[in-house]
C-alpha positions as CSV (number, residue, x, y, z in Angstrom):
1,I,190.8,216.0,-5.3
2,D,190.3,219.8,-5.1
3,G,191.1,221.6,-1.9
4,H,193.1,224.4,-0.3
5,G,196.6,224.3,1.0
6,V,198.5,226.5,3.5
7,R,201.9,227.9,2.7
8,L,204.7,228.4,5.2
9,D,203.8,232.0,5.5
10,G,200.2,231.1,6.4
11,G,198.7,232.1,3.1
12,E,196.1,229.8,1.5
13,F,196.2,228.6,-2.1
14,P,194.0,226.3,-4.3
15,L,195.4,222.9,-4.9
16,E,194.8,219.7,-6.8
17,L,195.7,216.5,-5.0
18,T,196.3,213.3,-7.0
19,L,196.8,210.0,-5.1
20,A,198.1,206.8,-6.6
21,S,198.9,203.4,-5.0
22,W,201.4,200.8,-6.1
23,S,203.0,197.6,-4.7
24,S,206.7,197.0,-4.2
25,G,208.4,194.1,-2.4
26,G,205.0,193.0,-0.8
27,Q,204.4,196.5,0.4
28,T,201.7,198.9,-0.7
29,C,203.0,202.4,-1.4
30,L,201.1,205.6,-1.8
31,T,202.2,208.6,-4.0
32,A,200.6,212.0,-3.5
33,V,201.1,214.8,-6.0
34,I,200.1,218.3,-4.9
35,R,199.7,220.9,-7.6
36,D,199.3,224.7,-7.0
37,V,196.5,225.6,-9.4
38,T,196.4,229.3,-8.7
39,E,197.3,230.4,-12.2
40,R,195.0,227.8,-13.8
41,R,192.1,229.0,-11.7
42,R,192.9,232.6,-12.5
43,A,193.0,231.8,-16.3
44,E,189.7,229.8,-16.0
45,E,188.1,232.8,-14.2
46,E,189.3,235.2,-16.8
47,L,187.9,233.0,-19.5
48,R,184.6,232.7,-17.7
49,L,184.3,236.5,-17.3
50,R,185.2,237.1,-21.0
51,D,182.5,234.6,-22.0
52,Q,180.0,236.3,-19.7
53,Q,180.9,239.7,-21.2
54,L,180.5,238.4,-24.7
55,R,177.1,236.9,-24.0
56,E,176.0,240.2,-22.3
57,A,177.3,242.2,-25.2
58,Q,175.4,240.0,-27.7
59,K,172.3,240.3,-25.6
60,M,172.6,244.1,-25.3
61,D,173.2,244.4,-29.1
62,A,170.1,242.4,-29.9
63,I,168.0,244.4,-27.4
64,G,169.5,247.6,-28.8
65,R,168.5,246.7,-32.4
66,L,165.0,246.0,-31.2
67,A,164.9,249.3,-29.3
68,S,166.1,251.2,-32.3
69,G,163.4,249.7,-34.5
70,I,160.7,250.4,-32.0
71,A,162.0,254.0,-31.5
72,H,161.7,254.7,-35.2
73,D,158.0,253.8,-35.4
74,F,157.2,255.3,-32.1
75,N,158.9,258.6,-32.9
76,N,156.9,258.9,-36.1
77,S,153.7,258.5,-34.1
78,L,154.8,261.1,-31.6
79,M,155.6,263.4,-34.4
80,V,152.0,263.3,-35.5
81,I,150.6,263.7,-32.0
82,Q,153.0,266.6,-31.0
83,G,152.6,268.3,-34.4
84,H,148.8,268.5,-34.2
85,A,149.0,269.6,-30.6
86,E,151.4,272.4,-31.6
87,M,149.1,273.5,-34.4
88,L,146.2,273.8,-31.9
89,S,148.4,275.7,-29.5
90,L,149.6,278.1,-32.1
91,N,146.1,278.8,-33.4
92,L,144.4,279.3,-30.0
93,P,144.6,282.4,-27.8
94,E,146.3,282.1,-24.4
95,S,143.0,282.5,-22.6
96,D,141.3,279.6,-24.4
97,P,141.2,276.6,-22.1
98,R,141.7,274.3,-25.1
99,R,145.2,275.7,-25.5
100,K,146.1,274.5,-22.0
101,K,144.9,271.0,-23.1
102,A,147.0,271.2,-26.2
103,D,150.0,272.2,-24.2
104,V,149.5,269.2,-21.9
105,I,149.5,266.9,-25.0
106,I,152.8,268.5,-26.1
107,Q,154.3,267.9,-22.6
108,A,153.0,264.3,-22.7
109,S,154.6,263.8,-26.1
110,A,157.9,265.1,-24.8
111,G,157.6,262.7,-21.9
112,A,157.0,259.8,-24.3
113,A,160.0,260.8,-26.3
114,A,162.1,260.8,-23.2
115,I,160.9,257.2,-22.5
116,T,162.1,256.2,-26.0
117,R,165.5,257.8,-25.3
118,R,165.7,255.8,-22.0
119,L,165.0,252.6,-23.9
120,L,167.8,253.5,-26.4
121,T,170.1,254.3,-23.6
122,F,169.5,250.9,-22.2
123,G,170.3,249.3,-25.6
124,R,173.4,251.6,-26.0
125,K,171.9,253.1,-29.1
126,Q,171.3,256.6,-28.0
127,E,174.0,259.4,-28.1
128,S,173.8,261.5,-25.0
129,D,174.0,265.2,-24.4
130,I,177.0,264.9,-22.2
131,R,178.3,268.0,-20.5
132,V,180.2,269.1,-17.4
133,V,177.8,269.3,-14.4
134,D,177.9,269.9,-10.7
135,P,176.7,266.6,-9.1
136,R,175.6,268.5,-6.0
137,E,173.3,270.7,-8.0
138,Q,171.8,267.7,-9.8
139,V,171.1,265.8,-6.5
140,T,169.6,269.0,-5.0
141,S,167.4,269.5,-8.1
142,V,166.0,266.0,-8.0
143,Q,165.4,266.2,-4.2
144,K,163.0,269.0,-4.8
145,V,160.6,266.7,-6.7
146,L,161.0,263.6,-4.5
147,G,158.6,264.7,-1.8
148,R,155.4,263.7,-3.6
149,L,157.0,260.5,-4.9
150,L,158.4,259.2,-1.7
151,G,155.6,260.2,0.7
152,D,155.7,261.8,4.2
153,N,157.0,258.6,5.9
154,I,160.4,258.8,4.2
155,K,163.0,261.3,5.4
156,V,165.5,262.6,2.8
157,V,168.9,263.5,4.0
158,S,171.7,265.0,1.8
159,E,175.3,265.8,2.5
160,A,178.5,266.6,0.6
161,Q,182.0,265.9,2.0
162,G,184.5,268.6,1.3
163,A,184.1,270.3,-2.1
164,P,183.3,267.5,-4.6
165,G,184.4,268.0,-8.2
166,Y,182.5,268.1,-11.4
167,I,181.6,265.2,-13.7
168,R,180.8,264.7,-17.4
169,I,177.3,263.2,-18.0
170,D,174.0,263.9,-19.6
171,P,172.2,265.9,-16.8
172,D,168.8,264.6,-17.7
173,Q,170.1,261.0,-17.6
174,L,171.7,261.6,-14.2
175,D,168.3,262.9,-13.0
176,Q,166.8,259.7,-14.3
177,V,169.4,257.6,-12.5
178,I,168.8,259.3,-9.1
179,M,165.0,259.1,-9.5
180,N,165.2,255.4,-10.3
181,L,167.3,254.6,-7.3
182,A,165.0,256.8,-5.1
183,I,161.9,255.0,-6.3
184,N,163.5,251.6,-5.7
185,A,164.4,252.7,-2.2
186,R,160.8,253.8,-1.6
187,D,159.6,250.4,-2.6
188,A,162.1,248.8,-0.2
189,M,160.7,250.9,2.7
190,P,156.9,250.4,2.7
191,G,156.8,251.3,6.4
192,G,158.9,254.4,6.0
193,G,162.6,255.1,6.6
194,E,165.4,257.3,5.6
195,L,167.0,258.0,2.2
196,H,170.5,259.4,2.3
197,F,172.3,261.1,-0.6
198,E,176.0,261.8,-0.3
199,V,178.4,263.4,-2.8
200,R,182.2,263.0,-2.2
201,N,185.5,262.8,-4.0
202,T,187.1,259.3,-4.2
203,T,190.6,258.2,-5.3
204,F,191.0,254.8,-6.8
205,S,194.6,253.6,-6.6
206,D,194.5,250.2,-5.0
207,P,194.9,247.6,-7.8
208,A,192.6,245.1,-6.2
209,A,189.8,247.6,-5.8
210,C,190.2,248.8,-9.4
211,Q,190.2,245.2,-10.7
212,R,187.1,244.4,-8.6
213,L,185.2,247.3,-10.1
214,S,186.8,247.1,-13.6
215,I,187.6,250.8,-13.1
216,A,190.7,252.8,-14.2
217,P,192.9,254.2,-11.4
218,G,192.3,257.9,-10.9
219,E,190.1,260.7,-9.3
220,Y,186.3,260.2,-9.2
221,V,183.2,261.8,-7.7
222,T,181.0,259.3,-5.9
223,I,177.3,259.7,-5.5
224,A,176.0,257.4,-2.7
225,V,172.3,256.6,-2.4
226,R,171.6,254.7,0.8
227,D,168.2,253.5,2.2
228,T,167.2,251.9,5.4
229,G,164.9,249.4,3.7
230,S,164.6,245.7,3.5
231,G,167.9,245.1,1.7
232,M,168.7,242.1,-0.5
233,G,170.3,238.7,-0.2
234,R,173.6,237.9,-2.1
235,E,171.8,235.9,-4.9
236,T,169.3,238.7,-5.6
237,A,172.0,241.4,-5.5
238,S,174.1,239.5,-8.0
239,S,171.2,239.7,-10.6
240,I,169.8,243.2,-10.1
241,F,171.5,244.7,-13.2
242,E,170.3,242.0,-15.5
243,A,167.7,243.0,-18.1
244,F,164.1,242.2,-17.0
245,F,165.2,240.9,-13.6
246,T,162.8,242.2,-10.9
247,T,161.7,241.3,-7.4
248,K,158.6,243.4,-7.7
249,E,155.1,241.9,-8.1
250,P,153.6,241.8,-11.6
251,G,152.5,245.3,-12.8
252,R,154.9,247.2,-10.5
253,G,158.1,247.0,-12.5
254,T,159.7,246.0,-15.8
255,G,163.1,244.9,-14.6
256,L,164.7,247.5,-16.9
257,G,165.3,250.3,-14.4
258,L,168.7,249.2,-12.9
259,A,169.9,247.9,-16.3
260,I,169.2,251.4,-17.7
261,V,171.0,253.0,-14.7
262,Q,174.0,250.8,-15.3
263,G,174.0,251.7,-19.0
264,I,173.9,255.5,-18.3
265,I,176.8,255.3,-15.9
266,A,178.8,253.1,-18.3
267,Q,178.3,255.6,-21.1
268,S,179.9,258.2,-18.9
269,H,182.9,255.9,-18.2
270,G,181.8,255.4,-14.7
271,R,181.0,252.3,-12.5
272,I,178.2,251.4,-10.2
273,E,178.4,249.1,-7.2
274,V,176.0,248.0,-4.5
275,E,176.3,247.1,-0.8
276,T,173.3,245.4,0.7
277,E,172.3,243.0,3.4
278,L,168.9,241.5,4.2
279,G,167.2,243.7,6.8
280,R,169.9,246.3,6.8
281,G,169.3,248.5,3.8
282,T,171.0,249.1,0.5
283,T,173.6,251.5,-0.8
284,F,174.3,252.3,-4.4
285,F,177.6,253.9,-5.2
286,L,177.9,255.8,-8.5
287,H,181.6,256.4,-9.4
288,L,182.1,258.9,-12.2
289,P,185.4,260.4,-13.4
290,R,186.2,263.8,-11.8
291,V,186.9,266.7,-14.2
292,E,187.6,270.4,-14.0
293,A,184.8,272.8,-13.9
294,K,183.8,274.3,-17.3
295,N,181.4,277.0,-18.4
296,D,178.9,274.5,-19.9
297,T,177.0,273.5,-16.8
298,K,173.9,275.4,-17.7
299,R,171.0,273.7,-19.3
300,I,169.5,275.0,-22.6
301,V,165.9,276.1,-22.1
302,P,163.9,275.6,-25.3
303,A,162.5,278.8,-26.9
304,Q,158.8,279.4,-26.9
305,A,157.1,277.7,-29.8
306,T,156.9,279.9,-32.9
307,L,156.6,279.3,-36.7
308,E,158.7,281.8,-38.6
309,P,157.1,282.8,-42.0
310,G,158.6,282.2,-45.4
311,T,157.8,282.3,-49.1
312,E,160.0,279.7,-50.6
313,T,159.0,276.3,-52.1
314,I,159.7,273.2,-50.0
315,L,159.6,269.6,-51.3
316,I,158.6,267.2,-48.5
317,A,159.6,263.5,-49.0
318,E,158.1,261.4,-46.2
319,D,156.5,257.9,-46.5
320,K,154.3,258.3,-43.4
321,P,151.1,260.1,-44.6
322,L,150.1,261.5,-41.2
323,V,153.6,262.9,-40.7
324,R,153.7,264.4,-44.2
325,R,150.3,265.9,-43.8
326,I,151.0,267.8,-40.5
327,L,154.4,269.1,-41.9
328,K,152.7,270.3,-45.0
329,T,149.9,272.0,-43.1
330,A,152.4,273.7,-40.7
331,L,154.7,275.0,-43.5
332,E,151.8,276.2,-45.7
333,N,150.3,278.1,-42.7
334,A,153.7,279.8,-42.4
335,G,153.5,281.0,-46.0
336,Y,155.6,278.4,-47.8
337,T,154.6,276.6,-51.1
338,V,154.8,272.9,-50.3
339,L,155.2,270.0,-52.7
340,E,155.0,266.5,-51.3
341,A,156.0,262.9,-52.2
342,A,155.8,259.5,-50.4
343,T,159.1,258.1,-51.8
344,G,162.4,259.2,-53.1
345,E,161.5,258.2,-56.7
346,E,158.2,260.1,-56.4
347,A,160.0,263.2,-55.1
348,L,162.3,263.1,-58.2
349,D,159.3,262.9,-60.5
350,V,157.7,265.9,-58.7
351,A,161.0,267.8,-59.1
352,R,161.2,267.0,-62.9
353,L,157.6,268.1,-63.5
354,Y,157.5,271.2,-61.4
355,S,158.3,274.3,-63.4
356,G,159.1,276.7,-60.5
357,H,162.2,276.9,-58.3
358,I,162.5,274.3,-55.5
359,H,164.4,276.0,-52.7
360,H,164.6,273.2,-50.1
361,L,164.2,269.5,-49.6
362,L,162.8,268.2,-46.3
363,T,163.2,264.5,-46.4
364,D,163.0,261.5,-44.1
365,V,166.2,259.4,-44.0
366,V,164.6,256.0,-44.4
367,M,161.9,255.5,-47.1
368,P,160.9,252.6,-49.4
369,G,163.2,252.5,-52.4
370,A,165.6,255.4,-52.5
371,G,166.5,256.8,-49.0
372,G,166.7,260.4,-48.1
373,F,170.4,260.8,-48.7
374,A,170.3,259.2,-52.2
375,L,167.3,261.4,-53.0
376,Y,169.3,264.6,-52.0
377,E,172.2,263.6,-54.2
378,A,170.0,262.9,-57.2
379,L,167.9,266.1,-56.6
380,T,170.9,268.4,-56.3
381,A,172.3,266.9,-59.6
382,L,168.9,267.8,-61.2
383,R,168.4,271.1,-59.4
384,P,171.8,272.5,-58.1
385,G,171.6,274.8,-55.1
386,T,168.6,273.0,-53.4
387,T,169.2,273.0,-49.6
388,V,168.2,270.1,-47.3
389,I,167.1,269.1,-43.8
390,F,166.9,265.5,-43.0
391,M,164.6,264.0,-40.4
392,T,164.4,260.6,-38.9
393,G,163.0,258.5,-36.1
394,H,166.3,256.6,-35.9
395,P,168.7,257.7,-33.1
396,P,172.2,259.2,-33.8
397,G,174.7,256.6,-34.7
398,A,172.2,254.2,-36.2
399,A,173.3,252.4,-39.4
400,A,170.3,253.8,-41.2
401,R,171.6,257.4,-40.9
402,K,175.3,256.9,-41.2
403,D,175.6,258.7,-44.6
404,V,173.6,261.7,-43.2
405,D,175.7,261.9,-40.0
406,R,178.9,261.8,-42.0
407,S,177.7,264.6,-44.3
408,G,177.3,267.0,-41.5
409,A,173.9,268.1,-42.8
410,V,171.2,269.1,-40.4
411,C,169.2,266.0,-39.2
412,L,166.2,266.6,-37.0
413,Q,165.4,263.8,-34.5
414,K,161.7,263.0,-34.5
415,P,159.6,264.1,-32.7
416,F,160.8,267.7,-33.2
417,S,158.9,270.9,-32.6
418,F,157.8,273.4,-35.4
419,D,159.9,276.0,-33.6
420,V,163.1,273.9,-34.1
421,L,162.1,273.1,-37.8
422,S,161.3,276.7,-38.7
423,R,164.4,278.2,-37.1
424,Q,166.7,275.6,-38.9
425,L,164.8,276.1,-42.1
426,R,165.1,279.9,-42.1
427,A,168.8,279.8,-41.1
428,I,169.6,277.5,-44.0
429,L,167.4,279.4,-46.6
430,D,168.7,282.8,-45.5
431,A,172.3,281.6,-45.7
432,A,171.7,280.2,-49.1
433,R,170.1,283.5,-50.3
434,A,173.0,285.5,-48.9
435,A,175.5,283.3,-50.7
């Protein structure tokens, strides 16, 4: 029999009661054995949690592999879309209305690339641009664009307790986290309400609290996002961070939003917790390690798109014809002589037959047959001094690009702009010429 016992000091403990009867001298006797199973229950719970964590890790790994494969193909398609839009924008005067349309396509491509990064973040396959940021500035920045998303019937309130410290996180991903929580809050308040943002310092020192959150003791910055909406029951709240779990009607949510939020916070060594009750609103607490302020809190603003001219010969190795074609066109328009190949083997054949000097190799990392890194090694053995830029749709850290990442060579993540390509290309070629 399982139950609970009470110690002399009034504390309760889980027990296991075993009863046995036996006869002696015509009398029936009863033996009761009471066992304190506190340690056994604790061990069983630890085993259960480890098993749950293992299953979750296996699930996330499988989804991450799927996300990485999708990102590779999707980024190649975005490279074609963005590349043609950039060509149109570069060749049209500013007054031409078609240039504005081309710029909208470029912006949409950038937005689609951001969606891919979010998917990879969810699958733990995306390296983040982590830097020191001021969480108050991030919250204030997001609040400026929340008005049109939340509607006039939702009041937004923001406050900071004391002088909250700084945190290390990808600022774009933190924006994504705050936006996601705000939109969920909006959906929980169809009749209107209030959305509160609070930023404060928090110290975790209590062992029980640290164990409950699986968080290391120390100093943290807490960003609290609280709504006055419908709230959630205990069963729903226990499942909200699971992939594809959603309480929204079909067509209004994928069930990935909070899983992505949890992934972003975990990447920054933080923890997320939720307090909620049916009819009494929901509060999400983002606990992120507090750090000292540094001078890297400013975001990098991309330079205006340009295509720096050149006269060198470039060998492009890319198995996707549409990607290869737009790169060839862009580089030829900038003055380069361009050779092209669809595979590593074909690129080597082109290099053997071409009588002139090949200054640079622009190659995809993954191609049928020989990959980009193997091609570069073979080409430099054939033509020493040839420089290289790798390009790929696979995210940093992916197995497909491990050799490239270890080499320290420039590797452009698709989709990339012609401005980024031309600047990297000129820097490498000019350095090679000076050497």
